[in-house]
C-alpha positions as CSV (number, residue, x, y, z in Angstrom):
1,M,-13.3,12.6,-19.1
2,P,-15.1,10.3,-16.1
3,I,-12.9,9.5,-12.7
4,W,-13.2,5.6,-12.0
5,R,-12.1,4.0,-8.4
6,L,-11.8,0.5,-8.7
7,T,-11.7,-1.4,-5.6
8,P,-10.2,-4.9,-5.1
9,L,-13.0,-7.2,-3.7
10,D,-11.9,-11.0,-3.5
11,L,-8.5,-10.9,-2.4
12,A,-8.1,-14.8,-2.1
13,S,-8.9,-15.2,-5.9
14,P,-5.8,-17.3,-7.7
15,L,-6.4,-14.8,-10.4
16,W,-4.6,-11.7,-8.2
17,A,-1.1,-13.7,-9.0
18,A,-1.5,-11.5,-12.5
19,S,-1.3,-8.5,-10.4
20,N,1.6,-6.3,-9.6
21,Y,-0.7,-4.5,-7.5
22,H,-3.7,-5.4,-5.2
23,G,-5.0,-2.2,-3.6
24,I,-7.8,0.7,-4.8
25,A,-6.6,2.2,-8.0
26,V,-8.5,5.6,-9.5
27,I,-8.5,6.0,-13.1
28,R,-9.1,8.8,-15.6
29,A,-10.6,6.6,-18.4
30,G,-13.6,6.9,-20.8
31,T,-15.9,4.3,-19.7
32,E,-15.2,1.8,-16.9
33,R,-13.9,-0.8,-19.2
34,E,-11.4,1.5,-20.4
35,A,-10.7,2.0,-16.7
36,R,-10.8,-2.0,-16.1
37,H,-8.2,-2.1,-19.4
38,A,-5.8,0.8,-18.2
39,A,-5.3,-1.1,-14.8
40,M,-5.0,-4.7,-15.9
41,Q,-2.2,-2.7,-18.5
42,A,-0.6,-0.8,-15.6
43,F,-0.8,-3.5,-12.8
44,G,-1.0,-7.1,-14.9
45,K,1.9,-9.5,-15.1
46,E,1.4,-12.3,-17.7
47,L,1.2,-15.4,-16.8
48,P,1.0,-18.4,-19.0
49,D,-1.7,-20.4,-16.7
50,I,-3.8,-16.6,-16.7
51,P,-5.0,-15.3,-20.1
52,W,-5.5,-12.0,-20.5
53,Y,-9.2,-12.0,-20.6
54,M,-9.4,-13.5,-16.5
55,H,-7.3,-10.8,-15.5
56,P,-8.6,-9.9,-12.1
57,W,-8.8,-5.9,-12.9
58,R,-11.5,-7.2,-15.4
59,Q,-13.5,-9.5,-13.1
60,L,-16.5,-7.6,-11.9
61,T,-16.7,-10.3,-9.0
62,L,-13.2,-9.5,-8.1
63,V,-12.9,-5.8,-8.4
64,A,-15.7,-2.8,-8.3
65,C,-16.0,0.2,-10.3
66,E,-17.6,3.3,-9.5
67,E,-17.6,6.3,-11.5
68,V,-16.4,9.4,-8.9
69,S,-17.6,12.7,-8.7
70,D,-15.4,15.6,-7.2
71,S,-12.5,13.6,-6.9
72,G,-10.2,16.3,-6.4
73,Y,-7.9,14.7,-9.3
74,P,-8.1,16.2,-12.8
75,E,-10.8,15.3,-15.5
76,T,-9.1,16.7,-18.5
77,G,-6.3,15.1,-20.0
78,P,-5.8,11.1,-21.5
79,T,-6.5,7.8,-19.8
80,A,-4.7,7.7,-16.9
81,I,-3.7,5.7,-13.2
82,L,-4.0,8.5,-10.8
83,A,-3.8,6.2,-7.6
84,P,-1.6,4.8,-6.6
85,A,1.0,7.1,-7.3
86,E,3.8,4.7,-8.0
87,Y,2.0,3.7,-11.2
88,T,1.0,7.4,-12.5
89,S,3.6,7.5,-15.7
90,W,2.6,4.1,-16.9
């Protein structure tokens, strides 16, 4: 399964209030969409003013997502947060 690096681009957006984490994330997932969803699930917090579809990890203008080759992380296994370490067992 591919490894994805998600990098926040615009931390000034008020949508970041819906996330507990604002740094680079490394995620094993089948697709970019699945990686973004995993980030939203792992780092998200529910706020009445920000619906799930507006979550910052889903926004192309707020978070870059690129497939990483030779990441050093195992490519086998289920979808998972690989970094940061404090979120690896969600």
